[in-house]
C-alpha positions as CSV (number, residue, x, y, z in Angstrom):
1,M,0.0,0.0,0.0
2,K,1.7,3.2,-1.2
3,V,0.6,6.2,0.7
4,G,1.5,9.8,-0.2
5,V,2.4,12.1,2.6
6,I,1.9,15.7,1.4
7,R,4.5,18.3,2.2
8,F,3.9,22.0,2.1
9,P,6.3,24.8,3.3
10,G,5.4,24.8,7.0
11,S,4.4,21.2,7.4
12,N,5.9,19.9,10.6
13,C,4.1,16.5,11.2
14,D,5.1,14.9,8.0
15,R,7.9,12.8,9.5
16,D,5.6,11.7,12.3
17,V,3.0,10.6,9.8
18,Y,5.6,8.8,7.7
19,H,6.8,6.9,10.8
20,A,3.2,5.9,11.8
21,L,2.5,4.6,8.3
22,K,5.6,2.5,8.5
23,L,4.5,1.1,11.9
24,A,1.2,0.3,10.3
25,G,2.9,-1.7,7.5
26,G,2.5,0.8,4.7
27,E,4.9,2.2,2.1
28,P,4.8,6.0,2.7
29,E,6.3,8.4,0.2
30,Y,6.7,12.1,0.6
31,V,4.9,14.2,-2.0
32,W,5.8,17.9,-2.6
33,W,3.1,20.5,-3.0
34,K,4.1,21.1,-6.7
35,E,3.1,17.6,-7.8
36,N,-0.3,17.1,-9.4
37,D,-0.2,13.5,-10.6
38,L,-0.8,11.2,-7.6
39,L,-2.6,8.4,-9.3
40,H,0.2,6.0,-8.5
41,M,-0.7,6.4,-4.9
42,D,-3.2,4.1,-3.1
43,A,-4.0,6.7,-0.5
44,V,-2.9,10.2,0.7
45,V,-2.4,11.8,4.2
46,I,-2.2,15.5,4.5
47,P,-0.3,16.1,7.8
48,G,-0.5,18.9,10.3
49,G,1.7,22.0,10.6
50,F,1.4,25.6,9.5
51,S,1.3,25.4,5.7
52,Y,2.5,28.8,4.4
53,G,2.6,30.1,7.9
54,D,-1.2,30.1,8.1
55,Y,-1.2,33.4,6.3
56,L,-4.8,34.7,5.5
57,R,-6.2,31.7,7.4
58,A,-5.1,28.1,8.0
59,G,-5.1,26.1,4.8
60,A,-6.0,29.0,2.5
61,I,-2.8,29.2,0.5
62,A,-2.2,25.4,0.4
63,A,-5.7,25.1,-1.1
64,I,-4.6,26.7,-4.3
65,T,-1.4,24.6,-4.9
66,P,-1.0,22.1,-7.7
67,V,-1.1,19.1,-5.4
68,I,-4.8,19.8,-4.6
69,E,-5.8,18.8,-8.1
70,G,-3.9,15.6,-7.7
71,I,-5.8,14.9,-4.4
72,K,-9.1,15.6,-6.1
73,K,-8.3,13.1,-8.8
74,L,-7.6,10.5,-6.1
75,V,-10.9,11.2,-4.5
76,A,-12.6,10.7,-7.9
77,E,-10.8,7.3,-8.0
78,E,-12.3,6.5,-4.6
79,K,-9.0,6.3,-2.8
80,P,-8.7,7.2,0.9
81,V,-7.7,10.7,1.9
82,L,-7.0,11.7,5.5
83,G,-6.3,15.3,6.6
84,I,-4.9,15.8,10.1
85,C,-5.1,19.2,11.8
86,N,-3.8,21.6,9.2
87,G,-4.6,18.9,6.7
88,A,-8.2,18.9,8.0
89,Q,-8.3,22.7,7.5
90,I,-7.1,22.3,3.9
91,L,-9.7,19.6,3.1
92,S,-12.4,21.9,4.5
93,E,-11.0,24.9,2.6
94,V,-11.2,23.1,-0.8
95,G,-14.7,21.7,-0.1
96,L,-13.8,18.0,0.2
97,V,-15.4,17.8,3.6
98,P,-18.4,19.8,4.9
99,G,-18.1,22.7,7.4
100,V,-15.2,24.8,8.5
101,F,-12.5,24.8,11.2
102,T,-12.1,28.3,12.5
103,V,-10.5,30.2,15.4
104,N,-10.8,28.5,18.8
105,E,-13.4,29.9,21.2
106,N,-10.5,30.9,23.3
107,P,-8.3,32.4,20.5
108,K,-5.0,30.8,21.6
109,F,-3.0,27.8,20.5
110,N,-4.2,24.8,22.4
111,C,-2.0,21.7,22.8
112,Q,-3.4,18.9,25.1
113,W,-4.5,15.3,25.3
114,T,-8.2,14.8,24.7
115,Q,-10.7,12.0,25.2
116,L,-12.7,11.4,22.0
117,K,-15.7,9.4,21.0
118,V,-15.7,7.6,17.6
119,K,-19.1,8.4,16.1
120,T,-18.9,6.3,13.0
121,N,-16.8,3.3,11.9
122,R,-17.7,3.4,8.3
123,T,-14.6,5.2,7.2
124,P,-11.4,3.3,6.4
125,F,-9.7,5.2,9.3
126,T,-12.1,4.2,12.0
127,R,-13.2,0.8,10.8
128,S,-11.4,-1.1,13.6
129,F,-13.2,0.9,16.3
130,K,-16.8,0.4,17.6
131,N,-19.3,3.2,17.3
132,D,-19.2,5.4,20.5
133,Q,-15.9,3.8,21.5
134,L,-13.7,6.2,23.6
135,I,-10.1,6.8,22.5
136,K,-7.3,9.1,23.4
137,M,-5.4,11.5,21.1
138,P,-3.9,14.9,21.5
139,V,-4.9,18.2,19.8
140,A,-2.5,21.0,18.8
141,H,-4.2,23.9,17.0
142,A,-5.3,27.5,17.1
143,E,-8.0,27.2,14.4
144,G,-9.8,23.9,15.2
145,R,-13.3,25.0,16.3
146,Y,-15.6,23.1,14.0
147,Y,-18.8,24.8,12.6
148,N,-21.4,23.7,10.2
149,P,-24.8,25.4,9.7
150,D,-26.4,22.2,8.5
151,L,-25.8,20.0,11.6
152,D,-29.0,17.9,10.9
153,L,-27.8,16.9,7.4
154,L,-24.4,16.0,8.8
155,Q,-26.0,13.7,11.4
156,E,-28.4,12.2,8.9
157,Q,-25.6,11.3,6.5
158,D,-23.4,9.8,9.2
159,Q,-20.6,12.2,8.5
160,I,-19.5,13.0,12.1
161,V,-16.4,10.9,12.7
162,L,-15.1,12.2,16.1
163,Q,-16.5,14.2,19.0
164,F,-14.8,15.5,22.1
165,H,-15.9,13.5,25.1
166,G,-16.2,15.5,28.3
167,E,-14.2,18.7,27.8
168,N,-14.7,20.6,24.6
169,P,-11.3,22.4,24.4
170,N,-12.0,24.7,21.4
171,G,-15.7,25.3,21.4
172,S,-16.5,23.1,18.4
173,L,-20.2,22.7,17.5
174,E,-21.5,19.7,19.4
175,G,-17.9,18.9,20.2
176,I,-17.3,17.7,16.6
177,T,-13.6,17.4,15.8
178,G,-13.7,15.0,12.9
179,V,-15.9,14.8,9.8
180,C,-16.0,12.9,6.5
181,D,-17.4,13.3,3.0
182,E,-20.6,11.4,2.0
183,S,-18.5,8.4,0.9
184,G,-16.5,8.2,4.1
185,L,-13.3,8.0,2.1
186,V,-12.2,11.6,2.7
187,C,-11.8,12.3,6.4
188,A,-10.7,15.4,8.3
189,V,-9.7,15.2,11.9
190,M,-8.2,17.9,14.2
191,P,-6.7,15.5,16.8
192,H,-3.3,13.9,15.9
193,P,-3.4,10.1,15.4
194,E,0.3,10.1,14.6
195,R,1.1,11.5,18.0
196,A,-0.9,8.6,19.6
197,S,0.6,5.8,17.5
198,E,2.8,4.1,20.1
199,S,2.1,3.4,23.8
200,L,5.3,5.1,24.9
201,L,3.7,8.4,23.6
202,G,0.8,8.0,25.9
203,S,-1.7,6.2,23.6
204,S,-1.5,3.9,20.6
205,D,-5.2,4.5,19.6
206,G,-4.1,6.6,16.7
207,L,-2.2,3.8,15.0
208,N,-5.6,2.2,14.0
209,F,-6.2,5.2,11.7
210,F,-3.2,4.3,9.7
211,K,-3.8,0.5,9.8
212,G,-7.2,1.3,8.4
213,I,-5.6,2.9,5.4
214,I,-3.2,0.0,4.8
215,N,-6.0,-2.6,5.1
216,Y,-8.5,-0.8,3.0
């Protein structure tokens, strides 16, 4: 399973994602933002960081780079795409997942471990979890507050992937911190599964996100 790890100027979780994909048994390959032909990839992960320094707003400049067209072609081929933190903001910016990730309710950078509830296991990334299973992964963002004016449709179409359980650290609507497209193949999550991919880090729950890609 060859998985592209997208790199933008300002990406800083690309090596962590690469390592987690290797742990999961995949064949990760770095993909620079200038590339637009990704059809030789079986899946793609857009890692976290601060693409282009988060100028304008998080993900706005990355959204108009050539690699986005390559990602859209992969989506059309029904191949899995996972966006993590800044990657989630980018997927939202280009309209591949519904809703927006905006400035935290308390407008400061927030880095902490969180307890999460898996709301759907129909995505490749959450298939090994049970619905409503509690897992542990950290967040690290300043623009992670999720908002969507059409919450009812999101619920009806089973597009809520993760919710904060207990504390809602950024003020997200209904504690939502992970969503997918209608197919479930494109998923945007604010928590960092790569930072919870080994027990020595504090949790290995996140490794299942990457195993799900490899076993898709």
